[in-house]
C-alpha positions in Angstrom: 116.7 94.0 97.7 119.7 91.8 96.9 118.6 88.9 99.1 115.1 88.9 97.6 116.7 88.6 94.2 118.7 85.6 95.3 115.8 83.7 96.9 113.1 84.7 94.4 110.2 84.3 96.7 107.0 82.8 95.3 103.7 84.8 95.6 100.3 83.2 95.0 97.3 85.3 94.3 94.1 83.5 95.4 90.7 84.7 94.2 87.2 83.2 93.9 87.0 82.4 90.2 90.5 83.1 88.7 89.1 84.9 85.7 90.1 88.5 86.4 91.7 89.7 89.7 94.2 87.0 90.3 95.2 87.0 86.6 95.8 90.7 86.7 97.7 90.6 90.0 100.0 87.9 88.6 100.6 89.9 85.5 101.4 93.1 87.4 103.8 91.4 89.9 105.6 89.5 87.1 106.1 92.8 85.2 106.8 95.1 88.1 109.1 92.8 90.1 111.7 92.5 87.3 112.3 88.9 88.1 112.7 89.3 91.8 109.5 87.3 92.6 107.8 84.4 91.0 104.1 85.0 90.7 101.3 82.5 90.3 97.5 82.6 90.5 94.7 80.2 91.5 91.1 80.3 92.6 88.7 78.5 94.8 86.7 77.6 91.7 88.2 77.3 88.2 85.8 78.8 85.7 87.5 78.3 82.4 90.2 80.9 82.2 90.6 84.6 82.2 87.9 87.0 81.2 88.6 88.5 77.8 88.1 92.0 79.3 90.9 91.3 81.8 93.2 90.6 78.8 92.0 93.7 77.1 92.4 96.1 80.0 95.8 94.7 80.9 97.0 95.2 77.3 96.0 98.8 77.7 98.8 99.2 80.3 101.3 97.1 78.3 100.9 93.8 80.1 100.0 90.6 78.3 98.4 88.0 80.6 97.1 85.7 77.8 100.0 83.2 78.3 99.5 82.7 82.1 98.4 79.3 83.3 96.5 79.4 86.6 97.5 76.8 89.1 95.1 74.3 90.5 94.4 75.3 94.1 95.0 71.7 95.3 98.4 71.6 93.6 99.2 75.0 95.2 98.8 73.6 98.7 101.8 71.4 98.1 104.1 74.3 97.1 106.1 76.6 99.3 104.9 80.2 98.8 106.5 83.1 100.6 103.2 84.9 100.3 99.6 84.0 99.6 97.5 87.0 98.9 93.7 86.6 98.9 91.9 89.0 96.6 88.3 88.8 97.8 86.6 88.5 101.1 85.1 85.1 100.0 88.6 83.8 99.0 89.8 84.8 102.5 86.9 83.2 104.3 87.1 80.0 102.3 90.9 79.8 101.7 92.4 76.5 102.4 95.3 76.3 104.8 98.7 76.8 103.1 100.9 74.9 105.5 104.2 76.1 104.0 103.3 79.8 103.7 104.5 82.2 106.5 102.9 85.3 105.1 99.1 85.5 104.4 97.9 88.9 103.1 94.4 90.0 102.1 93.3 92.6 99.6 89.5 93.1 99.4 88.8 93.8 95.7 85.5 94.0 93.8 84.9 91.3 91.2 84.8 93.1 87.9 83.3 90.1 86.2 80.1 90.7 88.2 79.6 94.2 86.6 76.5 94.6 84.5 75.6 97.1 81.8 76.9 98.3 78.5 80.3 96.9 77.5 82.1 100.3 77.9 80.7 100.6 81.5 81.8 97.0 82.3 85.2 97.8 80.8 85.5 100.8 83.1 84.8 98.6 86.1 87.6 96.3 84.9 89.9 99.3 84.5 89.2 100.5 88.0 89.9 97.1 89.5 93.1 96.8 87.3 94.3 100.1 88.6 93.6 99.2 92.2 95.5 95.9 91.8 98.4 97.8 90.2 98.6 100.2 93.1 98.5 97.3 95.6 101.2 95.4 93.8 103.4 98.6 93.8 102.8 99.0 97.6 103.6 95.4 98.2 106.9 95.7 96.3 107.8 98.9 98.1 107.1 97.2 101.5 109.3 94.3 100.5 112.1 96.7 99.5 111.8 98.6 102.8 111.8 95.3 104.8 114.9 94.2 103.0 116.6 97.6 103.7 115.7 97.4 107.4 117.1 93.8 107.6 120.3 94.9 105.8 120.8 97.8 108.3 120.1 95.6 111.2 122.8 93.1 110.1 125.2 95.9 109.5 124.7 97.4 113.0 
């Protein structure tokens, strides 16, 4: 993982509204990657910031996302990201072309902000999506570590 640490690849999480999923994914990657990746989030439509329930459920797992500043999708097109990860089918279908990004990934996640019902029921929906995002970020980091180890072995051979 040494080369990853030196390069510090940038990862952009792209969702539909940037109120929940992309914010949570950015928070997880920033926390779990221990500075090995630079995480950012954006959306096809900016809708005024993160959903307060996203803040709440992320705090439950010890991650504060209240300080995150989502990128404007137009500005994101000008940047070099090692990875762009779409977080919804709509985001994947409507995603702009990221000309400088060699790795496009897709995670199909439910939008917790669409959940209806009593607050505790809606919060459970947010927790479920949060946990799924956390699992996917862990898998992503493990895949990156394995890739780095394979490349190191290949160079040594």
